C-alpha positions as CSV (number, residue, x, y, z in Angstrom):
1,X,161.6,125.3,-1.5
2,X,161.1,124.0,-5.0
3,X,163.8,121.7,-6.4
4,X,164.5,121.3,-10.1
5,X,165.4,117.6,-10.4
6,X,166.9,115.7,-13.3
7,X,166.7,112.0,-13.3
8,X,166.6,109.0,-15.7
9,X,164.1,106.2,-16.1
10,X,164.7,103.5,-18.6
11,X,167.3,105.6,-20.5
12,X,165.1,108.7,-20.8
13,X,165.9,111.9,-19.0
14,X,163.1,113.7,-17.1
15,X,163.1,117.0,-15.3
16,X,160.7,117.6,-12.4
17,X,160.1,120.5,-10.1
18,X,159.2,119.2,-6.6
19,X,159.0,120.3,-3.0
20,X,160.5,116.9,-2.1
21,X,164.2,116.6,-1.6
22,X,166.1,115.4,-4.7
23,X,167.2,112.2,-3.0
24,X,163.5,111.2,-2.5
25,X,162.8,111.7,-6.1
26,X,165.9,109.8,-7.2
27,X,164.9,106.9,-5.0
28,X,161.4,106.9,-6.5
29,X,162.8,106.9,-10.0
30,X,165.2,104.0,-9.1
31,X,162.3,101.9,-7.7
32,X,160.1,102.7,-10.6
33,X,162.8,101.7,-13.1
34,X,163.4,98.5,-11.1
35,X,159.8,97.6,-11.3
36,X,159.5,98.4,-15.0
37,X,162.5,96.2,-15.6
38,X,161.0,93.3,-13.6
39,X,157.8,93.4,-15.6
40,X,159.7,93.6,-18.9
41,X,161.7,90.5,-18.0
42,X,159.0,88.5,-16.3
43,X,156.2,89.1,-18.8
44,X,158.3,89.9,-21.9
45,X,156.7,93.3,-22.2
46,X,157.9,96.5,-23.9
47,X,159.0,99.4,-21.7
48,X,155.7,101.2,-22.4
49,X,153.6,98.2,-21.5
50,X,155.6,97.4,-18.4
51,X,155.3,101.0,-17.3
52,X,151.5,100.8,-17.8
53,X,151.4,97.6,-15.7
54,X,153.5,99.2,-12.9
55,X,151.2,102.3,-13.0
56,X,148.1,100.1,-12.8
57,X,149.4,98.1,-9.8
58,X,150.5,101.4,-8.1
59,X,147.1,102.9,-8.7
60,X,145.5,99.7,-7.3
61,X,147.6,99.9,-4.2
62,X,146.7,103.6,-3.7
63,X,143.0,102.9,-4.1
64,X,143.2,100.0,-1.6
65,X,145.0,102.2,0.9
66,X,142.5,105.0,0.4
67,X,139.6,102.6,1.1
68,X,141.5,101.3,4.2
69,X,142.0,104.8,5.4
70,X,138.3,105.6,4.9
71,X,137.4,102.5,6.8
72,X,139.7,103.4,9.7
73,X,138.3,107.0,9.7
74,X,134.7,105.6,9.8
75,X,135.7,103.4,12.7
76,X,137.3,106.2,14.6
77,X,134.3,108.4,14.1
78,X,132.1,105.6,15.4
79,X,134.3,105.4,18.5
80,X,134.1,109.2,18.9
81,X,130.4,109.1,18.8
82,X,130.3,106.2,21.3
83,X,132.6,108.2,23.6
84,X,130.3,111.2,23.3
85,X,127.3,109.1,24.3
86,X,129.2,107.5,27.1
87,X,130.1,111.0,28.4
88,X,126.5,112.1,28.3
89,X,125.5,108.9,30.2
90,X,128.3,109.5,32.7
91,X,127.2,113.1,33.3
92,X,123.6,111.9,33.7
93,X,124.6,109.2,36.2
94,X,126.6,111.7,38.2
95,X,123.5,114.0,38.4
96,X,121.4,111.1,39.5
97,X,124.1,110.1,42.1
98,X,124.2,113.6,43.5
99,X,120.4,113.8,43.6
100,X,120.3,110.5,45.5
101,X,123.0,111.7,47.9
102,X,120.9,114.8,48.6
103,X,117.8,112.6,49.1
104,X,119.7,110.3,51.5
105,X,121.0,113.2,53.5
106,X,117.4,114.6,53.7
107,X,116.0,111.3,54.8
108,X,118.7,110.9,57.4
109,X,117.9,114.3,58.7
110,X,114.2,113.4,58.9
111,X,115.0,110.1,60.6
112,X,117.2,111.9,63.2
113,X,114.3,114.3,63.9
114,X,111.9,111.4,64.5
115,X,114.3,109.7,66.9
116,X,114.5,112.8,69.0
């Protein structure tokens, strides 16, 4: 369900349509305004410049998380490949074991026949 959400950031009203619950959007707006205010005070920036810095840092965080996710995905795919190879080796070893059990049974039978 789409929600039409009104909220304020730095004294300006915004209207957003979102599938997210309104409380989620309100919380995002609150955190954003908080961070903008922190940059304004700490670095003596205008609201616009502070918003740009907050956006830049948020984008940096997103890009780092994206790279981290890609690294994890590559690692998981490597493990999947290794597991597939291990399964093939396992199946091959079982075939060899079964063949050896058959050979042992055959040789035991031949040995029994010679003893008689």
